[in-house]
C-alpha positions, 0 to 999 in steps of 0.5 A: 535485521531489516525493518518489518512492514506493518499496515496502519489501521484504516483511515477515511477513504476520499471517494472524491479523489479517485486515482488512475488504475494500476494493474497487478497479477492475480497472485498480487491481487489475491494477497491485497484482497486478503490484506484488505479483509485483515485490516478492516476493509482498508482500501486496496489503494491505501495498502499499495501506497503504504507498501510503496512508501515502505519500499521507498524509505528502505531502498538503497542508493535512491534519493527521494522525497516523501509525498 
């Protein structure tokens, strides 16, 4: 069975290092907004980063360095 994705608890948001904007569809944004509420206000960017990290770790046929 494949690993399940679990969002880690909130961590301090560094407001001095704002990142570039990415655009997602409304359905994805609604899902992210719900996850933000469910996870104590965790910034949406942090949720997206965790999702991408999980995908990268479980991607077949790709070699990558964790950043």
